[in-house]
C-alpha positions in Angstrom: -1.9 26.2 22.8 0.5 26.5 19.9 1.0 26.1 16.0 1.7 23.1 14.1 4.6 22.5 12.2 2.8 21.1 9.4 0.8 23.5 7.5 -2.7 23.4 6.4 -1.8 23.4 2.7 0.6 20.5 3.6 -2.1 18.7 5.2 -4.7 19.2 2.3 -1.6 18.0 -0.1 -0.5 14.8 2.0 -3.8 13.0 2.6 -4.7 12.7 -1.0 -1.3 12.1 -2.2 -1.1 9.2 0.2 -4.6 7.9 -0.8 -3.5 8.1 -4.4 0.0 6.3 -3.7 -1.9 3.3 -2.1 -4.4 2.9 -5.1 -1.3 3.2 -7.5 0.4 0.7 -5.5 -2.6 -1.6 -5.4 -2.9 -1.5 -9.1 0.8 -2.4 -9.5 0.3 -5.5 -7.6 -2.5 -6.2 -9.7 -0.6 -6.0 -13.0 2.2 -8.2 -11.5 -0.7 -10.9 -10.6 -2.2 -10.8 -14.0 1.2 -11.7 -15.7 0.3 -15.2 -14.5 -2.0 -16.2 -17.4 -5.0 -18.9 -17.0 -5.8 -19.0 -20.5 -7.1 -21.9 -22.8 -5.6 -20.7 -26.0 -2.7 -23.1 -25.8 -0.5 -20.9 -23.6 1.2 -21.9 -20.8 0.4 -20.5 -17.5 4.1 -19.6 -17.0 4.3 -17.4 -20.3 4.4 -13.8 -19.6 6.8 -10.9 -19.9 9.7 -10.6 -17.4 12.5 -12.6 -15.9 12.0 -12.0 -12.4 12.2 -15.4 -10.8 10.9 -14.4 -7.4 7.2 -13.5 -8.9 7.1 -16.7 -10.8 5.7 -15.9 -14.0 9.0 -16.8 -16.0 10.2 -20.2 -14.5 9.2 -23.2 -15.8 7.3 -26.2 -14.0 8.9 -28.4 -11.5 5.9 -30.6 -12.0 6.6 -31.8 -15.7 8.2 -35.3 -14.8 4.7 -36.2 -13.4 3.6 -36.3 -16.9 0.6 -34.1 -16.4 -0.9 -32.5 -19.5 -0.2 -28.6 -18.7 -2.9 -27.4 -21.3 -5.7 -29.7 -19.8 -4.7 -28.6 -16.2 -5.2 -24.7 -17.2 -8.3 -25.3 -19.0 -9.8 -27.0 -15.9 -8.7 -24.3 -13.9 -9.8 -21.5 -15.9 -13.3 -23.1 -16.1 -13.3 -23.4 -12.4 -12.2 -20.2 -11.7 -15.0 -18.9 -14.1 -17.7 -20.6 -12.1 -16.7 -19.6 -8.9 -16.5 -15.6 -10.3 -19.7 -16.2 -11.8 -21.4 -17.7 -8.8 -20.0 -14.8 -6.3 -21.0 -12.2 -8.9 -24.4 -13.4 -9.0 -24.8 -13.7 -5.6 -23.3 -10.0 -4.7 -25.8 -8.4 -7.3 -28.6 -10.2 -5.8 -27.5 -9.0 -2.1 -27.1 -5.7 -3.2 -30.5 -5.2 -4.9 -31.9 -6.0 -1.4 -29.7 -3.9 0.6 -30.0 -1.3 -2.2 -33.7 -0.8 -1.1 -32.9 -0.9 2.7 -30.1 1.8 2.0 -32.8 4.0 0.2 -35.4 3.5 2.9 -32.9 4.3 5.7 -31.6 7.1 4.1 -35.0 8.6 4.2 -35.4 7.9 7.7 -32.2 9.6 8.8 -33.8 12.6 6.9 -37.0 12.6 8.4 -35.8 12.0 12.0 -33.3 14.7 12.1 -35.2 17.1 10.0 -38.1 16.8 12.6 -35.8 17.9 15.5 -36.3 21.8 14.7 -39.7 21.2 12.7 -37.5 21.1 9.3 -36.8 24.8 10.1 -34.3 26.4 7.9 -33.3 29.2 10.7 -29.7 28.8 12.2 -30.0 27.4 15.7 -27.8 27.6 19.1 -25.0 25.5 18.8 -25.1 22.2 21.2 -22.0 23.0 23.1 -21.8 26.7 22.9 -25.4 28.3 23.1 -23.7 31.6 22.7 -22.9 30.8 19.0 -25.1 30.2 16.2 -24.9 27.0 14.1 -26.4 25.7 10.9 -30.1 24.4 11.2 -31.1 20.9 12.1 -32.4 20.6 8.5 -28.8 20.8 7.4 -27.5 18.0 9.5 -30.5 15.8 8.3 -29.6 16.6 4.6 -25.7 16.1 5.0 -26.1 13.1 7.3 -28.0 11.7 4.7 -25.5 12.3 1.9 -22.6 11.0 4.1 -24.9 7.8 4.8 -25.1 7.2 1.3 -21.5 7.7 0.5 -20.4 5.2 3.2 -22.8 2.6 1.9 -21.6 3.0 -1.8 -18.0 3.0 -0.5 -18.4 -0.1 1.7 -20.1 -2.1 -1.0 -17.6 -1.3 -3.7 -14.8 -2.1 -1.2 -16.5 -5.5 -0.6 -17.3 -6.0 -4.6 -13.6 -5.2 -5.7 -12.2 -7.3 -2.8 -14.6 -10.3 -4.2 -13.3 -9.7 -7.9 -9.5 -9.8 -6.9 -9.9 -12.9 -4.9 -11.7 -15.0 -8.1 -9.4 -13.5 -10.3 -6.1 -14.4 -8.3 -7.5 -18.1 -7.0 -6.7 -20.6 -10.0 -3.3 -18.2 -10.5 -2.3 -19.3 -7.1 -2.9 -22.8 -7.8 -1.2 -22.6 -11.2 2.0 -21.0 -9.6 1.8 -24.0 -6.7 3.5 -26.1 -9.6 6.5 -24.0 -9.3 6.8 -24.2 -5.5 5.3 -23.2 -2.6 6.8 -19.9 -2.4 5.6 -18.8 -5.8 2.0 -19.3 -5.0 2.5 -17.5 -1.5 3.6 -14.4 -3.4 0.7 -14.5 -5.8 -1.9 -14.8 -3.0 -0.2 -12.4 -0.9 0.2 -9.7 -3.6 -3.7 -10.3 -4.7 -4.6 -9.6 -0.6 -2.3 -6.6 -0.9 -4.5 -5.2 -4.0 -7.6 -5.5 -1.6 -6.1 -4.2 1.5 -4.5 -1.1 -0.2 -7.6 -0.3 -2.4 -10.1 -0.5 0.6 -7.7 1.6 2.8 -7.0 4.3 0.2 -10.7 4.4 -1.1 -12.0 4.8 2.4 -9.5 7.7 3.3 -10.1 9.5 -0.1 -13.7 9.7 0.0 -13.8 10.8 3.6 -11.3 13.4 2.9 -13.3 14.7 -0.1 -16.6 14.7 1.7 -15.1 16.8 4.7 -13.8 19.6 2.3 -17.1 19.3 0.0 -19.2 19.8 3.4 -17.1 22.6 4.4 -18.2 24.7 1.6 -21.5 25.0 3.1 -20.7 24.8 6.8 -18.0 27.2 6.8 -16.9 27.6 10.2 -19.7 25.5 12.0 -17.0 22.7 12.3 -19.5 21.2 15.0 -22.4 20.8 12.6 -20.0 19.5 10.0 -18.3 16.5 11.7 -21.6 15.7 13.1 -23.1 15.2 9.8 -20.0 13.3 8.6 -20.9 10.4 11.2 -23.4 9.1 8.8 -20.2 7.9 6.7 -19.4 5.4 9.6 -23.1 4.4 9.6 -23.5 3.8 5.8 -20.2 1.8 5.9 -21.4 -0.8 9.0 -24.9 -0.9 7.8 -23.7 -2.6 4.7 -21.0 -4.5 6.5 -23.6 -5.8 8.5 -25.6 -7.4 5.5 -22.6 -8.3 3.6 -21.0 -10.3 6.7 -24.5 -11.9 7.8 -25.6 -12.8 4.3 -22.1 -13.7 3.1 -21.7 -15.8 6.4 -24.7 -17.5 6.1 -24.1 -18.4 2.4 -20.5 -19.8 2.7 -21.3 -21.8 5.9 -24.4 -23.5 4.3 -22.4 -24.6 1.5 -19.2 -25.7 3.7 -21.5 -27.5 6.4 -23.7 -29.0 3.4 -20.4 -30.0 1.4 -18.6 -31.4 4.5 -21.7 -33.7 6.1 -22.5 -35.5 2.9 -19.0 -35.7 1.1 -16.9 -36.2 3.7 -18.9 -37.7 6.7 -21.3 -39.8 4.7 -19.6 -40.5 1.2 -15.9 -40.4 2.6 -14.8 -38.5 -0.4 -12.1 -35.7 -0.1 -13.0 -32.1 0.7 -13.3 -30.2 -2.9 -13.8 -33.2 -4.5 -15.4 -32.5 -7.8 -18.0 -35.3 -7.6 -19.5 -33.2 -4.8 -22.4 -30.7 -5.8 -21.5 -28.2 -3.1 -17.9 -27.6 -3.9 -18.5 -24.6 -6.4 -20.9 -22.9 -3.9 -18.4 -23.6 -0.9 -15.8 -21.6 -2.9 -18.1 -19.2 -3.9 -18.8 -18.8 -0.3 -15.2 -17.9 0.8 -15.3 -15.1 -1.4 -18.5 -13.6 -0.5 -18.2 -14.3 3.3 -14.4 -13.7 4.1 -13.4 -11.3 1.2 -16.5 -9.1 0.7 -17.9 -9.1 3.9 -14.6 -8.7 5.8 -13.7 -6.1 3.6 -16.7 -4.2 4.3 -16.5 -4.9 8.1 -12.8 -3.5 8.3 -13.8 -0.4 6.1 -16.8 0.3 8.7 -14.5 0.0 11.6 -12.1 2.5 10.0 -14.9 5.0 9.0 -16.3 4.8 12.5 -13.3 5.2 14.5 -12.2 8.2 12.2 -15.9 9.8 12.8 -15.8 9.3 16.5 -12.3 11.1 16.8 -13.7 13.8 14.4 -16.8 14.4 16.2 -15.1 14.8 19.5 -12.2 16.9 18.2 -14.7 19.3 16.5 -15.9 20.6 20.0 -12.5 20.6 21.5 -9.8 23.0 20.8 -9.0 21.9 17.5 -12.2 22.6 16.3 -13.3 25.5 18.4 -10.0 27.4 17.4 -10.4 26.1 13.5 -7.1 24.3 13.6 -7.5 22.4 10.3 -4.3 20.2 10.6 -4.9 19.0 14.1 -8.5 18.5 13.3 -7.6 16.0 10.7 -4.8 14.2 12.7 -6.9 10.9 12.5 -6.8 11.1 8.9 -3.2 11.8 8.9 -2.4 8.7 11.1 -4.4 6.6 8.4 -2.3 8.4 5.5 0.8 7.4 7.0 -0.4 4.0 7.6 -0.6 3.5 4.0 2.8 4.3 3.4 4.1 2.2 6.3 2.0 -1.0 4.9 3.5 -0.3 1.6 7.1 -0.5 2.8 5.8 -3.4 4.9 4.5 -5.3 1.7 7.7 -5.2 0.2 9.3 -7.3 2.7 7.0 -10.3 2.0 7.3 -9.9 -1.9 10.5 -8.4 -2.8 13.0 -8.1 0.0 12.7 -12.0 1.3 11.4 -14.9 -0.4 9.6 -17.8 1.0 11.1 -20.9 0.0 9.4 -23.8 2.2 6.1 -24.4 4.0 7.6 -23.7 7.3 8.4 -20.3 6.4 4.6 -19.2 5.1 3.2 -18.5 8.8 6.5 -16.7 9.9 6.5 -14.4 6.8 2.8 -13.5 7.8 3.5 -12.7 11.2 6.6 -10.7 10.4 4.2 -8.4 8.3 2.4 -7.6 11.6 5.8 -6.9 13.6 7.6 -4.8 10.8 4.2 -2.7 10.2 3.8 -2.3 14.1 7.1 -1.0 14.6 7.6 1.2 11.5 4.2 2.7 12.3 5.0 3.6 15.8 7.7 5.7 14.3 5.1 7.1 12.0 2.7 8.0 14.6 5.5 9.7 16.7 6.5 11.8 13.3 2.5 12.6 12.6 2.1 13.6 16.3 5.2 15.8 16.6 4.3 17.7 13.1 0.7 17.6 13.2 -0.4 18.7 16.6 0.3 21.9 18.8 2.3 20.9 22.2 -0.9 21.5 24.3 -4.5 21.6 23.4 -7.6 20.9 24.9 -9.9 17.9 24.5 -13.9 17.8 25.6 -14.5 15.4 28.4 -18.3 15.4 29.3 -18.7 19.1 29.8 -15.4 20.3 30.6 -12.1 20.9 28.6 -9.3 18.7 29.6 -5.7 19.7 28.8 -3.5 17.3 26.9 0.0 17.3 25.5 1.0 16.1 22.1 3.2 13.3 23.5 0.2 11.9 25.6 -2.1 11.5 22.2 1.1 9.9 20.7 0.7 7.3 23.5 -3.0 7.0 23.0 -2.4 5.8 19.3 0.5 3.7 20.2 -1.1 1.7 22.9 -3.9 0.9 20.6 -1.5 -0.2 18.1 0.5 -2.4 20.2 -2.7 -3.9 21.7 -3.7 -4.7 18.3 -0.4 -6.7 17.8 -1.1 -8.6 21.2 -4.5 -9.5 20.4 -3.1 -10.7 17.0 -0.5 -12.9 18.6 -2.8 -14.6 21.5 -5.4 -15.2 18.8 -2.6 -17.0 16.6 -1.4 -18.9 19.7 -4.7 -20.4 20.3 -5.8 -21.0 16.6 -2.7 -22.2 15.0 -1.9 -26.0 14.8 1.7 -25.2 15.6 0.9 -24.7 19.3 -0.2 -26.9 22.2 -4.2 -25.4 22.5 -4.7 -26.8 19.1 -2.9 -29.9 19.3 -5.0 -30.8 22.6 -8.0 -30.2 20.8 -6.9 -32.5 18.0 -5.7 -35.3 20.7 -9.1 -35.0 22.3 -10.5 -36.3 19.0 -9.3 -39.8 20.3 -12.3 -40.5 22.2 -14.9 -39.1 19.9 -16.4 -35.8 18.8 -18.0 -34.8 22.2 -14.3 -34.4 23.9 -13.4 -32.4 20.8 -16.5 -30.1 21.3 -15.8 -29.8 25.1 -11.9 -29.0 24.4 -12.8 -26.4 21.7 -15.2 -24.5 23.7 -13.0 -24.4 26.6 -10.3 -23.2 24.5 -12.3 -20.3 22.8 -13.4 -19.2 26.6 -10.0 -19.1 27.6 -8.8 -17.4 24.5 -10.8 -14.3 25.9 -8.7 -13.5 28.8 -5.6 -11.8 27.1 -7.1 -10.1 24.7 -10.0 -8.2 27.1 -6.9 -7.3 29.3 -5.1 -5.9 26.4 -8.5 -3.7 25.4 -9.0 -2.7 29.2 -5.2 -1.4 29.8 -5.4 0.4 26.1 -8.9 2.0 27.3 -7.6 3.0 30.6 -4.5 4.5 29.3 -6.1 6.3 26.4 -8.9 7.9 28.3 -6.6 8.8 31.3 -4.7 10.9 28.8 -7.2 12.1 26.4 -10.6 11.2 27.4 -13.0 9.8 24.6 -10.7 11.3 21.9 -7.9 9.1 23.1 -10.2 5.9 22.8 -11.2 7.0 19.3 -7.6 7.5 18.2 -6.7 4.3 19.8 -9.1 2.5 17.7 -7.6 4.2 14.9 -3.7 3.2 16.0 -5.1 -0.6 16.0 -6.6 0.1 12.5 -3.6 2.1 11.1 -1.9 -0.8 9.6 -5.4 -2.0 8.1 -3.9 -2.3 4.4 -1.5 -5.0 6.0 -4.0 -6.6 8.1 -6.4 -7.1 5.0 -3.6 -8.5 3.0 -3.2 -11.1 5.3 -6.8 -11.7 5.8 -7.6 -11.9 2.2 -4.9 -14.4 2.1 -6.4 -16.8 3.5 -9.6 -17.3 1.3 -7.6 -17.0 -1.7 -5.2 -20.0 -0.7 -8.3 -21.9 0.3 -10.0 -21.6 -3.1 -6.8 -22.1 -4.8 -6.7 -25.5 -2.6 -10.2 -26.4 -3.9 -9.3 -25.6 -7.6 -6.3 -27.9 -7.4 -8.7 -30.9 -6.0 -11.0 -30.3 -8.6 -8.6 -29.8 -11.5 -7.2 -33.3 -10.6 -3.7 -32.0 -9.8 -1.2 -34.3 -8.1 -1.0 -34.8 -4.3 2.0 -33.0 -4.1 0.3 -29.6 -5.5 -2.6 -30.3 -3.0 0.0 -30.4 -0.2 1.3 -27.0 -1.0 -2.0 -25.4 -1.2 -3.1 -26.9 2.0 -0.2 -25.7 3.7 -1.1 -22.1 2.2 -4.3 -22.6 3.5 -3.5 -23.7 7.1 -1.5 -20.5 7.4 -4.6 -18.6 6.0 -6.8 -20.0 8.5 -4.6 -18.9 11.4 -4.4 -15.3 9.6 -8.0 -15.0 8.9 -8.3 -15.5 13.0 -5.8 -12.8 13.4 -7.7 -10.6 11.2 -11.0 -11.3 13.2 -9.2 -10.5 16.5 -8.3 -7.0 15.2 -11.6 -6.5 13.9 -13.2 -7.4 17.2 -10.5 -5.4 19.3 -11.1 -2.3 17.3 -14.6 -2.9 17.3 -14.8 -2.7 21.2 -12.7 0.7 21.0 -14.5 2.4 18.2 -18.0 1.1 20.1 -16.7 3.0 23.5 -15.8 6.0 21.7 -18.9 6.4 19.7 -20.7 5.7 22.9 -19.0 8.6 24.8 -19.7 10.9 21.6 -23.2 9.7 21.8 -23.7 10.4 25.5 -22.2 13.9 25.2 -24.5 14.9 22.3 -27.5 13.5 23.8 -26.6 15.8 26.9 -26.3 12.9 29.4 -24.1 14.2 32.0 -23.4 10.6 33.7 -24.7 7.0 33.2 -25.6 5.5 36.4 -26.1 2.0 36.3 -28.1 2.1 39.8 -31.0 4.0 37.7 -33.5 1.5 36.9 -33.8 3.1 33.4 -30.2 2.5 32.7 -30.2 -1.1 34.4 -33.0 -2.5 32.4 -31.0 -1.3 29.2 -27.9 -3.0 30.4 -29.6 -6.2 30.9 -31.4 -6.3 27.6 -28.1 -5.2 25.8 -26.0 -7.8 27.3 -28.8 -10.2 25.7 -28.8 -8.8 22.4 -25.4 -10.8 21.2 -27.1 -13.9 22.3 -30.1 -13.4 20.4 -28.2 -12.2 17.2 -26.0 -15.3 17.4 -29.0 -17.5 17.9 -30.7 -16.1 14.8 -27.4 -16.4 12.7 -26.6 -19.8 13.7 -30.1 -21.0 13.2 -30.1 -19.5 9.9 -26.8 -21.6 8.7 -28.5 -24.6 10.2 -31.5 -24.2 8.1 -29.6 -23.2 4.8 -27.1 -26.0 5.4 -30.1 -28.4 6.0 -31.4 -27.5 2.3 -28.0 -27.9 0.8 -27.6 -31.4 2.5 -30.9 -32.7 1.2 -29.9 -31.6 -2.2 -26.4 -32.8 -2.2 -27.7 -36.5 -1.1 -30.6 -36.1 -3.9 -28.0 -35.6 -6.5 -25.5 -38.6 -5.3 -28.9 -40.8 -5.4 -30.5 -39.5 -8.6 -27.6 -38.9 -10.6 -26.2 -42.2 -12.3 -22.5 -42.3 -12.5 -21.8 -39.3 -10.2 -20.0 -41.5 -7.3 -17.9 -43.0 -10.2 -17.0 -39.8 -11.6 -18.5 -40.4 -15.0 -21.4 -37.8 -14.7 -21.2 -34.2 -13.8 -23.2 -32.8 -10.6 -25.6 -29.7 -10.8 -23.3 -27.1 -9.3 -25.8 -24.3 -10.1 -28.8 -25.5 -8.2 -26.4 -25.5 -4.9 -25.5 -22.1 -5.6 -29.1 -21.4 -5.8 -30.0 -22.8 -2.8 -27.0 -21.1 -0.9 -28.0 -17.7 -2.5 -31.6 -17.9 -2.1 -31.3 -18.9 1.6 -28.8 -16.4 2.7 -30.5 -13.4 1.4 -33.6 -14.5 3.1 -32.1 -15.4 6.2 -29.9 -12.2 6.6 -33.1 -10.0 7.1 -34.3 -10.8 10.6 -30.5 -10.5 12.1 -30.1 -7.3 10.2 -33.5 -5.9 11.5 -32.8 -6.8 15.0 -29.6 -4.9 15.0 -30.9 -1.8 12.9 -34.3 -1.5 14.7 -33.2 -1.9 18.7 -31.5 1.6 19.0 -34.6 3.4 17.2 -37.2 1.5 19.4 -35.4 1.9 22.7 -34.4 5.6 21.8 -37.9 6.5 20.7 -39.7 4.6 23.3 -37.4 4.7 26.4 -35.1 7.5 25.8 -31.4 8.3 25.7 -30.7 6.9 29.3 -31.9 3.5 28.5 -30.3 3.5 25.2 -27.1 4.4 26.7 -27.5 1.4 29.0 -28.1 -1.2 25.9 -25.1 0.2 24.1 -23.0 -0.8 27.1 -24.5 -3.9 27.7 -24.0 -5.0 24.0 -20.6 -4.3 24.1 -19.4 -5.9 27.2 -21.2 -9.0 26.1 -20.7 -9.0 22.6 -17.0 -8.7 22.9 -16.6 -11.9 24.9 -18.9 -13.7 22.7 -17.3 -12.5 19.5 -13.7 -13.7 20.5 -14.5 -16.9 21.8 -16.6 -17.8 18.8 -14.1 -16.8 16.5 -11.2 -18.8 18.2 -13.4 -21.9 19.0 -14.1 -22.2 15.3 -10.4 -21.4 14.2 -9.2 -24.0 16.5 -11.4 -26.8 15.5 -10.6 -26.0 11.7 -6.9 -26.3 12.5 -7.3 -29.3 14.7 -8.8 -31.2 11.6 -5.8 -29.9 9.4 -3.3 -30.7 11.9 -4.6 -34.3 11.7 -4.9 -34.3 8.0 -1.5 -33.1 7.2 0.2 -35.5 9.5 3.3 -33.6 9.5 4.5 -34.4 13.0 4.6 -38.0 14.9 1.9 -37.0 17.0 -0.4 -36.2 14.2 0.2 -39.4 12.5 -0.9 -41.5 15.3 -4.3 -39.6 14.9 -4.6 -39.7 11.1 -5.0 -40.5 8.5 -8.0 -39.2 6.5 -11.1 -41.2 7.3 -9.9 -42.4 10.7 -12.2 -42.1 13.8 -10.4 -39.2 15.3 -10.5 -37.7 11.7 -14.1 -37.9 11.5 -14.6 -36.4 15.1 -12.3 -33.4 14.1 -14.6 -32.8 10.8 -17.8 -32.9 13.2 -15.9 -30.2 15.3 -14.9 -28.0 12.3 -18.5 -28.5 11.1 -19.9 -27.1 14.3 -17.3 -24.3 14.3 -17.9 -23.2 11.0 -21.0 -21.2 11.8 -19.2 -19.7 15.0 -16.1 -18.6 13.2 -17.5 -17.3 9.9 -21.1 -16.2 10.7 -21.7 -15.2 14.5 -18.5 -14.4 16.0 -17.2 -11.8 13.1 -20.9 -10.4 12.6 -21.0 -9.6 16.5 -18.4 -6.9 16.1 -20.5 -5.3 13.5 -23.7 -5.5 15.9 -21.7 -3.5 18.6 -20.3 -0.7 16.3 -23.6 -0.3 14.3 -25.7 0.1 17.3 -23.5 2.7 18.9 -23.2 4.8 15.7 -26.6 4.6 14.6 -27.4 5.9 18.1 -24.8 8.7 17.7 -26.4 9.7 14.6 -30.1 9.7 15.8 -28.9 11.1 19.2 -30.4 14.9 18.4 -33.8 13.1 17.5 -33.7 10.9 20.7 -32.6 13.7 22.9 -35.6 16.0 21.5 -38.5 13.5 21.0 -37.2 10.1 22.6 -38.7 8.4 25.6 -42.2 8.5 25.0 -43.3 5.7 27.4 -41.6 7.5 30.4 -43.0 10.5 29.5 -46.7 9.2 29.4 -46.3 8.1 33.4 
């Protein structure tokens, strides 16, 4: 064992400073975006201070020769943006009211269950891993776990809400900038995504750091109890993410499927046509599902991987010897990640300029590569200054000696596995490559062959990501046991600010295209926003790949922490208790997917009926002389998603409690292992299948190559088959797939939080026989 180069005081300064730099950078990006004005007071959208042509707000329009009235366009864009923002805000407030009730009820449950472990005693108890020492009472764990759960939940809600606000603020600005060229629109959309990415990463880090320091005032030298209580932070984050992802996913896909089936298939009108009553609800859905839900989801992954690493470290030499800097190694990785992502973002916004459509996707991919390369150097630096040269890591009852360079490799292998997953996802979902082009080509013979090819692509796309995850698990566990796996997950998430910026860019671009169509802008503008959107579809799939890969590593790390905390020495799959758990756990992702997909179907059916009703009963709607009732469609999506999100949420939240109480920790360990193994496969295939179908449709619509032209144009039989495939894929890629990674993480972290209760009072059924 040895001392670290970075002092404890240095750590205490570095972490909050990096978090504040991240928040400051996000605000700077927001100020720059806000200079693109969307006003109806006679000012042009190109007004604003500054002369920096790269940021677009001081450049003249290249659209003026087409004779479009600038002020009327700006006025329409402002109107549409306000309608989308109002719909998204209204939905989130409604959702958060329901979720708030659950949050309070679950917080009470945590306090009662954990407090009852020692009969609500206020006396100190023997430490779990070293009975010769005395630790704080179980009642303290109950109180502080409840507080950290509420902190995580509130931070998750705020992260999602801020993301939605920023996205609805930026969508019309991206549309207006598209009149000056695709590069200007790209920068506005990307800067807006960066605002969300940096706010979320920095807020998550800062709140966790403050919570640790405040809790330390009570716990003192009892770091085992302190970091066990901190695990509630991850549980709170993922609980809110589950409802955000499921509720938002049902909302967006009900509106999207309803709009497509009636508008594009039955009435043969363009996507986002203002005559379609469901278009505003569809655009609202992009923000509440893909932005607010995804933000909460990745915040949950970050919080859980940090908590899993801290729990294992607290019972290793870092915690036993009270080495503060080494103990906070996971937070130092995230701190350096913010600085690396800041530098990486400048490559897209300031150092290089996107000038053509074909440069959009490479610019986004460069973000991933640059951030990964720079982060590798950052991890090496943090490992050198923040870790002793040798230390021990707790490994199922024994202390395993580890070198600092081995921990660097654990984080590095997770980081690079994330990049591999990202590029494989891009290969299978981008229409620049043969897999999606083959799916598009299969539309010649109808929707059935399109469905067959799309499903096959999704199944095949699982292979390389699973090998990448398997190798990173093997390497990181070999070097540093479960702590290695936890920091590998953190490595994958260390560039979360860049990942979120790229991810949020997609829905912002999608909304921008919708606003261009609804505001009656020219075909040329729509082509630019479609190009931005197509790149955004691929990057959204990459973001989902990162989320699923990190969820697998996080869940395994949490699983290891749960097994240690519950006092299980080995998980023997040949034991009936464990094997029945494995079978049930492997079934849960299928049950959950069935519930979420049926929910989308039910909600979409109501939307289809409403859109048909309006087309049939409102005179002049099809001719464009009458306005549709957008508000009614927004209300249908809101009501349906709130009602439908409760059963899948209850399934995930109640399963660990029921299994732990009735069948005990061994069966629960089987359930967690089973859900992890099957959930990861289904999540990857569902997300990639849906993404491929979506981009196959866009490939035909764009007609950018000779092959694509033979399949088009819009309205042709192959295009209609592609629209059906896209409609089937919508709930797969935006509801079921992304929600499954929360299922596997949430069950694992919930089991860890309740482990003391299950170990003491669980297995009631087996005790009776």
